[in-house]
KEMAR-222627 format. One record per residue: residue in three letters; z, x negated, y negated of N, C-alpha, C in turn; residue number from 1. Coordinates in pm, 1 decimal, m for minus. Last residue first. Example, Ala and Ser with C-alpha at 12.3 -4.5 7.8 and 13.67 -1.06 7.14 Angstrom:
<nodes>
type  n_up  n_east  n_north  ca_up  ca_east  ca_north  c_up  c_east  c_north  seq
Ser  708.0  m1285.0  225.0  714.0  m1367.0  106.0  787.0  m1290.0  m3.0  2
Ala  780.0  m1319.0  569.0  780.0  m1230.0  450.0  780.0  m1320.0  330.0  1
</nodes>
This chain:
<nodes>
type  n_up  n_east  n_north  ca_up  ca_east  ca_north  c_up  c_east  c_north  seq
Unk  11282.2  m10451.0  m10669.0  11272.5  m10439.2  m10814.3  11379.8  m10526.7  m10872.7  101
Unk  11101.1  m10434.7  m10368.3  11199.2  m10503.8  m10451.8  11173.0  m10472.6  m10597.6  100
Unk  11063.5  m10312.4  m10051.3  11027.4  m10286.2  m10191.0  11138.7  m10345.4  m10276.6  99
Unk  10941.1  m10378.1  m9737.1  11045.5  m10413.7  m9832.6  10991.1  m10389.6  m9972.7  98
Unk  10895.6  m10232.7  m9418.9  10844.6  m10249.2  m9555.5  10963.5  m10287.2  m9641.9  97
Unk  11041.8  m10235.2  m9191.3  10898.6  m10253.3  m9178.0  10832.5  m10282.1  m9312.5  96
Unk  11362.2  m10401.7  m9150.3  11273.1  m10301.7  m9208.7  11127.6  m10337.9  m9186.3  95
Unk  11506.4  m10609.0  m9028.3  11554.5  m10471.0  m9017.4  11451.2  m10366.2  m9058.0  94
Unk  11397.8  m10853.8  m9081.8  11432.3  m10823.8  m8943.8  11475.2  m10679.9  m8921.2  93
Unk  11381.6  m10850.4  m9353.1  11256.7  m10846.6  m9278.6  11281.7  m10816.8  m9130.9  92
Unk  11636.4  m10900.7  m9437.9  11593.1  m10761.4  m9433.8  11461.1  m10745.6  m9357.8  91
Unk  11630.9  m11186.2  m9422.5  11724.4  m11109.0  m9341.4  11677.5  m10963.9  m9327.3  90
Unk  11432.6  m11249.8  m9611.0  11420.1  m11294.3  m9471.7  11509.7  m11211.3  m9379.7  89
Unk  11548.7  m11132.3  m9840.7  11420.6  m11082.3  m9788.9  11402.4  m11123.8  m9643.4  88
Unk  11777.5  m11293.6  m9869.6  11791.8  m11149.2  m9850.2  11664.5  m11090.9  m9790.1  87
Unk  11660.0  m11543.2  m9916.2  11744.4  m11521.7  m9797.8  11759.1  m11373.3  m9766.7  86
Unk  11529.5  m11489.1  m10160.3  11451.5  m11529.5  m10041.9  11531.8  m11508.0  m9913.8  85
Unk  11748.7  m11438.7  m10324.4  11651.7  m11331.3  m10298.8  11571.9  m11363.9  m10173.3  84
Unk  12049.3  m11588.9  m10184.1  11929.9  m11588.1  m10268.0  11841.5  m11467.9  m10234.6  83
Unk  12396.5  m11523.2  m10197.2  12273.0  m11519.6  m10118.5  12153.2  m11511.1  m10212.1  82
Unk  12638.6  m11509.0  m10332.3  12550.2  m11621.1  m10357.9  12423.2  m11624.3  m10276.9  81
Unk  12780.8  m11284.5  m10303.7  12839.8  m11404.4  m10242.4  12750.2  m11525.8  m10259.9  80
Unk  12617.7  m11094.9  m10412.1  12745.7  m11119.5  m10480.3  12815.5  m11244.0  m10425.9  79
Unk  12427.2  m11078.1  m10219.5  12391.6  m11146.9  m10343.4  12518.9  m11182.8  m10419.5  78
Unk  12512.2  m10909.3  m10025.8  12549.2  m11050.7  m10010.9  12505.5  m11135.1  m10129.8  77
Unk  12595.5  m10621.3  m10231.6  12523.7  m10688.6  m10123.4  12572.2  m10833.2  m10115.1  76
Unk  12675.2  m10504.4  m10462.2  12720.7  m10441.5  m10337.7  12648.9  m10500.6  m10216.7  75
Unk  12543.2  m10630.7  m10659.1  12684.4  m10665.1  m10644.5  12745.7  m10601.2  m10521.1  74
Unk  12295.6  m10512.3  m10668.9  12309.4  m10637.0  m10594.0  12455.5  m10680.7  m10576.8  73
Unk  12245.7  m10182.6  m10613.6  12325.8  m10270.1  m10698.8  12348.7  m10400.2  m10621.6  72
Unk  12114.2  m10050.1  m10426.7  12074.1  m10020.4  m10563.6  12150.9  m10105.6  m10664.0  71
Unk  11985.3  m10147.9  m10105.8  12091.1  m10140.5  m10206.0  12033.1  m10112.2  m10343.8  70
Unk  11893.9  m10014.4  m9781.2  11888.0  m10110.6  m9890.7  12005.2  m10095.9  m9985.6  69
Unk  11671.6  m9782.8  m9620.4  11798.5  m9854.4  m9627.2  11786.4  m9950.9  m9744.4  68
Unk  11505.5  m9483.8  m9505.0  11528.0  m9593.4  m9598.6  11663.7  m9657.9  m9576.3  67
Unk  11245.1  m9352.8  m9286.4  11381.0  m9359.2  m9339.0  11394.6  m9479.6  m9431.0  66
Unk  10958.8  m9129.8  m9250.0  11037.5  m9251.0  m9229.8  11176.8  m9241.2  m9288.7  65
Unk  10794.3  m8917.3  m9310.8  10864.8  m8914.1  m9183.8  10950.5  m9036.1  m9154.8  64
Unk  10689.8  m8900.6  m9557.2  10601.3  m8955.3  m9454.1  10670.3  m8966.2  m9318.9  63
Unk  10905.6  m8817.1  m9703.5  10793.8  m8724.1  m9688.6  10694.4  m8769.2  m9581.5  62
Unk  11058.8  m9052.3  m9698.6  11107.0  m8933.1  m9628.5  10992.9  m8834.6  m9603.5  61
Unk  10896.4  m9213.3  m9861.8  10920.1  m9250.2  m9722.2  10968.6  m9130.5  m9642.1  60
Unk  10906.4  m9076.2  m10106.6  10778.2  m9098.2  m10039.0  10800.1  m9128.6  m9891.1  59
Unk  11182.5  m9092.3  m10162.5  11117.7  m8962.7  m10143.9  10986.1  m8977.4  m10069.0  58
Unk  11213.8  m9370.8  m10196.2  11286.0  m9298.2  m10091.1  11217.2  m9165.5  m10059.3  57
Unk  11047.7  m9419.6  m10418.6  11023.1  m9487.0  m10290.8  11089.4  m9411.1  m10176.4  56
Unk  11175.3  m9254.1  m10604.2  11035.5  m9227.3  m10571.6  10998.3  m9296.3  m10440.7  55
Unk  11428.1  m9367.8  m10624.0  11415.3  m9238.2  m10557.2  11270.5  m9201.3  m10528.1  54
Unk  11360.7  m9604.2  m10760.6  11422.2  m9608.3  m10628.2  11405.3  m9475.7  m10555.6  53
Unk  11251.4  m9500.2  m11000.4  11172.0  m9583.3  m10910.0  11231.1  m9584.9  m10770.1  52
Unk  11468.1  m9348.6  m11111.4  11337.6  m9287.3  m11081.2  11259.0  m9369.1  m10980.1  51
Unk  11679.5  m9539.3  m11135.3  11696.3  m9417.7  m11057.0  11561.7  m9359.4  m11016.1  50
Unk  11723.8  m9851.4  m11142.7  11612.3  m9764.1  m11177.2  11617.9  m9642.1  m11086.5  49
Unk  11887.7  m10165.0  m11202.3  11890.4  m10020.2  m11176.4  11763.6  m9949.3  m11221.4  48
Unk  11790.4  m10455.1  m11025.3  11818.6  m10391.2  m11153.2  11807.8  m10240.7  m11132.4  47
Unk  11750.2  m10505.9  m10768.5  11831.2  m10603.0  m10840.3  11857.3  m10558.4  m10982.9  46
Unk  11710.8  m10325.2  m10493.8  11704.4  m10308.6  m10638.1  11804.0  m10401.1  m10706.8  45
Unk  11535.3  m10288.3  m10225.9  11627.0  m10389.4  m10276.9  11616.8  m10390.2  m10429.4  44
Unk  11481.1  m10077.6  m9973.3  11469.2  m10081.3  m10118.7  11577.7  m10175.0  m10171.3  43
Unk  11305.5  m10087.9  m9682.7  11424.7  m10141.6  m9746.7  11398.8  m10146.8  m9896.6  42
Unk  11188.0  m9841.3  m9469.7  11161.8  m9916.5  m9591.6  11296.3  m9961.6  m9647.6  41
Unk  11101.0  m9797.7  m9128.5  11205.2  m9811.9  m9230.0  11151.8  m9887.5  m9350.5  40
Unk  10962.7  m9567.3  m8887.6  10952.8  m9682.4  m8978.0  11065.9  m9678.9  m9080.5  39
Unk  10960.1  m9333.6  m8746.3  11009.0  m9452.7  m8677.8  11003.9  m9578.9  m8761.9  38
Unk  10684.0  m9211.6  m8920.8  10793.3  m9179.9  m8829.5  10831.4  m9305.4  m8751.2  37
Unk  10481.5  m9227.6  m9098.9  10580.8  m9336.1  m9101.5  10701.7  m9306.0  m9012.6  36
Unk  10331.3  m8997.1  m9057.9  10266.0  m9127.1  m9039.9  10362.0  m9245.7  m9045.1  35
Unk  10389.5  m8730.6  m9081.9  10468.6  m8808.3  m8985.4  10414.9  m8950.7  m8966.0  34
Unk  10214.3  m8639.7  m9284.5  10355.8  m8602.7  m9285.0  10442.1  m8686.3  m9191.1  33
Unk  9948.4  m8661.4  m9327.3  10024.3  m8786.3  m9322.6  10174.1  m8763.9  m9306.4  32
Unk  9843.5  m8412.1  m9350.0  9780.5  m8501.3  m9253.4  9859.7  m8630.9  m9233.8  31
Unk  9979.5  m8303.0  m9564.7  10013.3  m8260.0  m9429.2  9957.0  m8352.0  m9321.9  30
Unk  9852.3  m8406.2  m9795.4  9984.2  m8454.8  m9753.5  10021.9  m8417.0  m9610.6  29
Unk  9587.5  m8453.5  m9919.9  9607.3  m8402.4  m9783.8  9743.6  m8443.6  m9729.2  28
Unk  9592.3  m8568.8  m10170.6  9516.6  m8444.3  m10154.3  9540.0  m8377.4  m10019.2  27
Unk  9741.7  m8800.8  m10121.1  9786.6  m8704.2  m10222.9  9719.8  m8567.7  m10204.4  26
Unk  9578.4  m8928.0  m9935.4  9713.8  m8884.6  m9896.8  9764.5  m8777.6  m9992.8  25
Unk  9360.5  m8981.5  m10100.7  9342.7  m8894.9  m9983.6  9477.6  m8842.7  m9935.3  24
Unk  9478.0  m9156.7  m10284.2  9424.5  m9029.0  m10331.3  9407.3  m8932.2  m10215.2  23
Unk  9535.0  m9370.2  m10108.9  9642.6  m9301.2  m10181.2  9598.3  m9164.6  m10231.5  22
Unk  9273.3  m9441.8  m10038.7  9365.3  m9390.7  m9936.0  9479.9  m9314.4  m10002.3  21
Unk  9185.9  m9532.6  m10287.0  9119.0  m9417.4  m10224.8  9207.7  m9356.6  m10116.6  20
Unk  9355.5  m9754.5  m10319.4  9364.9  m9641.1  m10412.9  9300.4  m9515.8  m10354.9  19
Unk  9257.5  m9912.6  m10104.8  9397.0  m9869.2  m10107.5  9416.0  m9749.3  m10200.5  18
Unk  8995.7  m9956.1  m10190.0  9019.2  m9886.8  m10063.3  9162.3  m9832.8  m10057.6  17
Unk  9048.7  m10100.4  m10423.0  8978.2  m9972.4  m10431.3  8998.9  m9890.4  m10305.1  16
Unk  9166.2  m10329.9  m10312.8  9244.6  m10242.6  m10400.6  9180.0  m10105.1  m10412.0  15
Unk  8946.0  m10429.4  m10171.9  9066.9  m10390.5  m10099.0  9154.8  m10298.4  m10183.5  14
Unk  8770.8  m10483.1  m10384.6  8732.7  m10384.6  m10283.5  8854.6  m10338.0  m10203.3  13
Unk  8909.6  m10686.3  m10514.8  8887.3  m10559.4  m10583.5  8852.5  m10449.9  m10483.3  12
Unk  9138.3  m10841.5  m10280.9  9011.2  m10831.9  m10352.6  9002.8  m10696.4  m10423.2  11
Unk  9475.8  m10950.3  m10327.6  9377.7  m10863.4  m10262.4  9251.4  m10862.9  m10346.2  10
Unk  9626.2  m11113.5  m10479.8  9637.1  m11130.8  m10336.3  9543.8  m11039.1  m10257.4  9
Unk  9624.9  m11059.7  m10748.3  9529.7  m11158.2  m10699.1  9532.4  m11175.3  m10547.7  8
Unk  9838.4  m10891.3  m10810.4  9706.2  m10832.2  m10789.1  9605.0  m10929.8  m10730.8  7
Unk  10128.7  m10996.5  m10621.8  10050.6  m10980.0  m10744.0  9909.9  m10932.7  m10708.9  6
Unk  10246.8  m10934.1  m10378.6  10330.3  m10982.5  m10487.4  10257.4  m10968.5  m10620.4  5
Unk  10225.6  m10807.9  m10096.1  10162.5  m10771.0  m10222.8  10255.4  m10808.8  m10337.5  4
Unk  10164.4  m10987.2  m9806.6  10265.4  m10949.6  m9905.2  10194.7  m10920.6  m10036.7  3
Unk  10069.7  m10939.3  m9467.1  10038.7  m10971.8  m9606.6  10149.4  m10919.7  m9695.7  2
Unk  10029.0  m11061.9  m9141.3  10114.2  m10990.1  m9233.8  10079.5  m11035.9  m9375.4  1
</nodes>
């Protein structure tokens, strides 16, 4: 399992391959319409961003997956003092992908 926290975690060739895949998906959306069926993305938004959060949700829905998460940390266990690391560990058991802002 790999985590994409910063650009140094992948080689240039890996990033190029990822960008090429993204371009192929963009040009052939029907070929990927159900590629995330049965998958969940957790969107953990510690600061508000309507466009970013909805872009993640929209992408997942278009790929056949579903979303869960929060858009306000005050509506989560963060309000009780849970750390980001604890939240990620807990959500890792529920979701296949975690997107944090």
